[in-house]
C-alpha positions in Angstrom: 44.9 52.0 22.8 45.4 53.8 26.1 45.6 51.2 28.8 42.9 53.2 30.8 40.3 52.6 28.0 41.2 48.7 28.0 40.2 48.7 31.7 36.9 50.5 31.4 34.1 48.6 33.3 36.6 45.7 34.4 36.1 45.3 38.1 37.9 43.4 40.7 41.5 44.4 39.7 44.4 45.9 41.4 47.1 47.8 39.6 50.7 48.9 40.2 52.6 51.1 37.7 51.7 53.6 35.0 48.1 53.3 33.5 48.4 56.1 31.3 50.5 53.9 28.4 49.6 52.8 24.9 48.9 49.0 24.5 49.6 47.9 20.8 48.2 44.4 21.3 47.0 41.7 23.8 48.2 38.2 24.0 47.8 35.2 26.4 50.6 33.4 24.6 54.0 34.7 25.5 55.4 33.6 22.1 53.2 36.1 20.4 54.1 39.1 22.3 55.6 42.0 20.8 57.1 45.4 22.0 54.2 47.5 23.6 51.8 44.4 24.1 50.0 43.4 27.3 50.5 39.8 28.4 47.5 38.1 30.2 48.5 35.0 32.2 45.9 32.1 32.0 46.2 29.2 34.3 45.3 26.6 31.8 44.6 22.8 31.9 48.1 21.8 30.7 50.2 24.7 31.1 50.1 28.0 33.5 50.7 31.3 31.7 52.2 32.7 35.0 55.4 30.4 34.1 55.9 32.5 31.1 55.8 35.9 32.3 59.6 36.4 32.0 59.3 35.4 28.3 56.6 38.0 27.8 58.8 40.7 29.2 61.8 39.4 27.2 59.7 39.9 24.1 58.6 43.5 24.9 55.4 43.2 27.0 54.8 46.5 28.8 52.0 45.4 30.9 51.5 42.2 32.7 48.2 40.8 33.9 47.9 37.8 36.5 45.9 36.2 39.1 48.4 34.2 41.2 50.3 36.9 43.2 52.6 34.3 44.6 54.0 33.2 41.1 54.4 37.0 40.2 56.6 37.4 43.4 59.1 35.0 41.8 59.8 37.5 39.1 61.7 40.8 39.8 59.7 43.0 37.5 61.2 46.1 36.1 59.6 49.3 37.3 58.7 50.2 33.5 56.4 47.1 33.8 52.6 47.8 34.7 51.2 45.0 36.7 47.6 44.3 36.9 46.2 41.6 39.3 42.8 40.3 38.2 40.6 38.0 40.3 40.0 36.0 37.1 42.2 36.4 34.1 40.2 34.5 31.8 37.4 36.8 32.4 39.9 39.9 32.2 41.0 38.7 28.8 37.5 38.6 27.5 36.5 41.9 28.7 39.8 43.6 27.9 39.6 42.2 24.2 36.1 43.5 23.8 37.3 47.0 24.7 40.5 46.9 22.7 38.4 45.9 19.7 35.8 48.7 20.6 33.1 46.2 21.5 32.3 45.0 18.0 29.5 42.8 18.8 27.4 45.9 19.6 27.7 46.7 15.8 25.7 43.9 14.5 23.0 41.4 15.6 24.4 38.5 17.5 22.6 35.3 17.7 23.9 32.5 20.1 23.1 28.8 19.9 23.7 26.5 22.7 22.6 22.9 23.4 24.1 19.4 23.3 23.1 18.5 19.7 22.0 20.6 16.7 24.1 23.8 17.0 26.1 23.3 13.9 23.0 22.5 11.8 20.7 25.3 13.2 23.4 27.9 12.8 23.8 27.0 9.2 20.3 27.1 8.7 19.9 30.6 10.0 22.9 31.7 7.9 21.3 30.3 4.7 18.1 32.1 5.6 19.6 35.4 6.4 21.7 35.2 3.2 18.7 34.2 1.1 17.1 37.4 2.4 20.0 39.5 1.1 21.8 40.0 4.5 25.4 40.2 5.3 26.0 37.3 7.5 28.8 35.9 9.6 29.0 32.5 11.0 31.3 31.1 13.9 31.1 27.3 14.9 32.5 24.1 15.1 32.9 23.5 11.3 34.5 26.9 10.1 34.0 30.8 10.2 32.3 32.6 7.4 31.9 35.9 6.3 29.6 37.1 3.7 29.4 33.6 2.2 33.1 33.2 2.2 34.8 30.6 4.5 37.6 32.3 6.4 39.1 29.5 8.3 38.5 26.1 9.5 37.8 25.7 13.4 39.6 23.7 15.9 36.9 24.4 18.7 33.2 25.1 18.7 33.6 28.6 20.3 37.1 30.3 19.9 39.0 31.8 22.8 37.8 35.4 23.8 40.8 37.2 22.2 40.4 35.4 18.8 36.6 35.8 19.1 36.7 39.6 19.4 39.3 39.8 16.7 37.1 37.8 14.3 34.1 40.1 15.4 36.1 43.1 14.5 37.1 41.6 11.2 33.2 41.1 10.5 32.5 44.8 11.4 35.1 45.8 8.7 33.3 43.6 6.1 30.0 45.2 6.9 28.3 42.1 8.5 24.8 42.8 9.8 24.2 39.4 11.5 26.5 37.0 13.3 25.3 33.6 14.2 27.5 31.4 16.4 27.5 28.3 18.2 28.1 28.9 22.1 29.6 26.0 23.9 29.2 25.1 27.6 33.0 25.2 27.9 33.1 28.7 26.3 30.4 29.9 28.9 32.2 28.2 31.9 35.6 29.6 30.9 34.4 33.2 30.2 35.2 33.1 26.3 32.0 35.0 25.6 31.9 37.4 28.5 31.3 40.8 27.1 29.6 39.7 23.9 26.1 41.7 23.3 23.8 38.9 22.5 20.5 40.0 20.6 19.0 36.5 20.4 19.9 33.0 22.1 18.5 29.6 21.8 18.7 26.2 23.6 18.3 23.2 21.2 18.4 20.2 23.8 20.3 18.8 26.5 21.8 15.1 26.9 24.8 13.6 28.4 28.2 14.7 26.8 31.3 16.5 27.7 31.7 15.0 31.0 35.4 14.7 31.8 38.4 16.0 34.0 39.1 18.6 31.3 35.4 19.7 30.6 32.4 19.3 33.1 32.6 17.2 36.5 29.0 16.2 36.3 25.6 17.0 34.2 24.6 19.7 36.7 27.8 21.8 36.0 27.3 20.9 32.2 23.6 22.3 32.4 24.4 25.3 34.6 27.1 26.4 32.1 24.7 26.4 29.3 22.1 28.4 31.3 24.5 31.3 31.7 23.6 32.3 28.0 20.2 33.2 29.2 21.8 35.6 31.9 23.4 37.4 28.8 20.3 37.8 26.7 16.7 38.5 27.7 15.2 37.2 24.2 15.4 33.6 23.7 14.0 30.3 22.1 13.9 26.8 23.9 12.9 23.3 22.6 10.0 22.6 25.0 10.0 18.8 24.0 13.5 18.7 25.8 13.0 17.8 29.3 15.7 20.6 30.5 14.8 22.9 27.9 11.2 22.9 29.0 12.4 24.1 32.5 14.2 27.2 31.2 11.1 29.6 30.6 10.3 29.3 34.6 14.0 29.6 35.5 14.0 32.9 33.7 10.6 34.6 34.4 11.7 38.1 33.3 13.1 36.8 29.8 11.1 36.9 26.8 11.5 33.0 25.8 9.4 31.3 23.1 8.9 27.7 23.0 9.1 25.4 19.9 8.5 21.6 19.5 6.5 18.8 18.1 4.8 17.2 21.0 4.2 20.1 23.5 2.4 23.2 23.4 4.5 26.2 22.1 4.4 29.2 19.8 5.9 27.2 17.0 4.7 23.7 16.5 5.6 21.2 13.7 2.5 19.2 12.4 1.7 16.7 9.8 5.4 15.6 9.7 6.8 13.4 6.8 10.4 11.9 7.1 11.9 10.0 4.1 15.4 8.8 3.3 16.4 12.1 1.7 14.2 14.7 3.4 11.6 15.8 6.0 8.7 18.1 5.6 6.2 19.5 8.0 3.7 22.3 8.5 4.4 25.2 10.8 2.9 28.7 11.3 5.1 30.9 9.1 2.4 33.3 8.6 -1.2 33.7 9.8 -1.6 30.1 8.6 0.4 26.9 8.6 2.6 26.3 5.7 4.6 23.4 4.5 8.5 23.6 4.9 10.8 21.0 3.3 14.4 20.4 4.5 16.9 17.9 2.5 18.2 16.4 5.5 16.4 13.3 6.8 15.5 12.7 10.6 13.2 13.8 13.3 16.1 16.0 14.7 16.1 18.0 11.5 12.4 19.3 12.4 13.6 20.6 15.7 16.6 22.3 14.1 14.6 24.0 11.5 12.0 25.1 14.1 14.7 26.7 16.0 16.0 28.6 12.9 12.5 29.5 12.0 11.8 31.1 15.3 14.8 33.1 15.1 14.6 34.2 11.6 10.8 35.3 12.0 11.8 37.3 15.1 14.4 39.1 12.9 11.6 39.9 10.3 12.5 37.5 7.6 9.6 36.5 5.3 8.1 33.0 4.9 9.2 32.6 1.2 12.9 33.0 1.9 12.7 30.8 4.9 11.1 28.0 2.9 13.5 28.3 -0.1 16.7 28.5 2.0 15.8 25.5 4.2 14.9 23.0 1.2 18.3 23.3 -0.2 20.5 23.4 3.0 23.7 21.2 3.3 25.5 21.1 6.4 29.1 19.6 6.3 29.4 16.4 8.3 25.7 16.5 9.4 23.8 13.6 7.8 26.1 14.3 4.8 25.7 11.7 1.9 29.0 11.0 0.0 28.4 10.7 -3.8 30.4 7.7 -5.1 30.9 5.7 -8.3 29.4 2.4 -6.4 26.2 4.3 -5.6 26.4 2.8 -2.2 24.6 5.0 0.4 27.4 6.3 2.7 26.4 9.0 5.4 29.0 10.9 7.3 27.8 12.3 10.6 29.3 13.9 13.7 27.4 11.8 16.1 29.8 11.2 18.9 27.6 10.8 22.1 25.2 7.9 22.8 22.2 10.0 22.2 23.3 11.3 18.8 24.7 7.7 17.8 21.3 6.2 18.6 19.4 9.2 16.9 21.2 8.9 13.5 21.1 5.0 13.5 17.5 4.7 14.3 16.7 7.7 11.6 18.4 5.7 8.8 17.2 2.3 10.1 13.5 3.6 9.4 14.0 4.0 5.7 16.7 1.7 4.7 15.8 -1.4 2.8 18.9 -3.4 3.4 21.4 -3.3 6.3 22.5 -0.4 8.5 26.4 -0.8 8.8 27.8 1.3 11.6 31.4 2.6 11.7 32.4 4.4 14.7 34.8 4.9 17.6 35.1 7.1 20.6 37.6 10.1 21.2 40.5 9.8 23.6 40.8 12.1 26.7 37.1 12.5 26.7 34.3 11.0 28.9 35.1 7.1 29.3 31.5 6.2 30.5 30.0 6.8 27.1 32.0 4.2 25.4 30.4 1.0 26.4 26.9 2.8 26.0 27.7 3.6 22.5 28.8 0.1 21.8 25.5 -1.3 23.3 23.4 1.2 21.1 25.1 0.2 17.9 24.8 -3.5 18.7 21.1 -3.2 19.3 20.4 -0.8 16.4 22.7 -1.3 13.5 22.8 -4.7 11.6 26.4 -4.7 11.6 29.1 -2.7 13.6 32.8 -2.1 12.8 34.4 -0.6 16.1 37.3 1.4 15.1 39.4 4.4 16.1 38.2 8.1 16.2 40.6 10.8 17.7 42.5 8.7 20.1 44.5 11.9 21.2 46.8 10.6 24.1 45.3 7.4 24.7 45.7 3.9 23.2 43.2 3.4 20.5 43.1 -0.5 21.5 42.1 0.4 25.0 39.3 2.8 23.9 37.9 0.0 21.5 37.9 -2.6 24.4 35.9 -0.3 26.4 33.3 0.2 23.4 33.3 -3.6 23.0 32.3 -4.1 26.7 28.9 -2.5 25.6 28.3 -4.5 22.5 28.9 -7.6 24.3 25.4 -7.2 26.1 23.7 -7.3 22.7 23.3 -9.9 19.9 24.8 -7.5 17.5 27.1 -8.7 14.8 30.4 -6.8 14.7 34.1 -6.9 14.3 37.1 -4.8 15.3 39.3 -2.8 13.0 41.3 -0.3 14.9 42.7 1.4 11.8 39.8 3.7 10.7 40.8 3.8 6.9 40.8 -0.1 7.0 37.5 -0.1 8.7 35.9 2.1 6.2 37.1 -0.1 3.4 35.7 -3.1 4.9 32.4 -1.4 5.3 32.3 -0.5 1.7 33.3 -3.8 0.6 30.6 -5.6 2.4 27.8 -3.2 1.3 25.3 -2.9 -1.5 23.1 -0.3 -2.9 20.3 -1.3 -0.6 22.4 -0.8 2.5 23.6 2.2 4.1 26.9 2.9 5.9 27.1 5.3 8.5 30.5 6.8 9.3 29.9 8.2 12.9 31.9 10.6 15.0 34.2 12.7 12.8 31.7 14.5 10.7 33.4 17.8 9.1 36.8 17.1 10.6 39.5 16.6 8.0 41.9 15.2 10.6 42.6 12.4 13.0 44.2 13.6 16.2 47.0 11.2 17.8 49.2 12.2 20.6 48.8 16.0 19.8 49.4 15.9 16.1 46.5 16.2 13.6 47.0 14.1 10.7 45.0 14.5 7.5 42.0 12.3 7.6 39.0 13.5 5.3 36.5 10.8 5.2 35.0 12.1 1.9 38.4 11.8 0.4 39.2 8.3 1.9 35.9 7.0 0.9 36.6 8.2 -2.9 40.0 6.8 -2.9 38.9 3.4 -1.7 36.3 3.3 -4.2 38.5 4.5 -6.9 41.1 1.7 -5.9 38.2 -1.0 -6.0 37.0 0.1 -9.4 40.6 0.1 -10.9 41.0 -3.6 -9.8 37.9 -4.7 -11.6 
């Protein structure tokens, strides 16, 4: 594509050199540069793309985009290289990627879901409902990317980098996708990954403390303000009005068309006559001119909120009540209140709960319907908010009948140190617990001590099939591990 076309509607840039050149591809990683490519230098958290400008040139880059002029001056750029100075190269990468792929998000209906919890489950619900109605659907989120019912690839982050996102959108256009539903993380909004996306509908599920760290958000205000950017990008939205922060959003965006849903507060979509069991929830909501009963095979009050959000959006898209009800009843979401079938018939649940609020929510949910003990197995991720570690220890100590503190994704931290911080919280309770740092051994201990009346909650990793240690992701699928442990136990009998 001609460079001039790539730069359409991108402001706050200065250029030196020939703009009337063909660009064969865009990259922010110098290793991926090929002859005729444009290299965009991003100042990252661990490395600075400006340090790799020479590498990009050596690999054949014909255009360089940078924001740090002083670093560019270190290089003696050939006259043949077109230099573009952008005020913000992350934003430039997003907008130029949109142009390079001919703005694919304008060619389907794009639905964006943000919030602390519930994004994954809600997007899967919307996907299932739309597919049940016979639509071609794409999904992008924490678990994986799907196109027309087929899993394309596993995800390594909730929302991809802008270049990868537009590339995937373009693939979805080629596959005749009509609707794309995606999780929109606060980081993606803050770091301009979704800039240039043409959202048709957006939703805010809830807000609680999470993602506060040096590499994420400095405080809760920054976290909330980052999420609000989604409502600047789309006029039509839906919010959980039972959520303290969500309730404020309609007044903050008076020119937007924002619909409220909830259980306790007054809104357009209210759940009534709610039943919660150990295997499902059902409730009444106004699907047509009257209230109709909806059943979802995922237990917990939070499921009602997620289903309400999906219902709001799909009703807005014109999906009929029958398709909504049928799709929701059989929905299964990887790593979200996911029960692992096993030969011992012990109730074992895998859930992605990795914040104080989500851990308390899932433990209290299973506590309400479990006849025996609630056995909690969890840890906390390394290189993330350290303040939540003792809080989660205290929560598990108070709610669970027995807690096994273990490792999660320690990343670059020592798992023993993370565990000690969790212990500081459980000390405040009278909860029974033990520490087993090795997560596989912790799971095995939980299984050996449980019976059919108990429930084991493996919290924190959810859908993740790996454990990240010092930058390496080692295979660690808890479903596989549970079955291996139980098979070994059965063979010894």
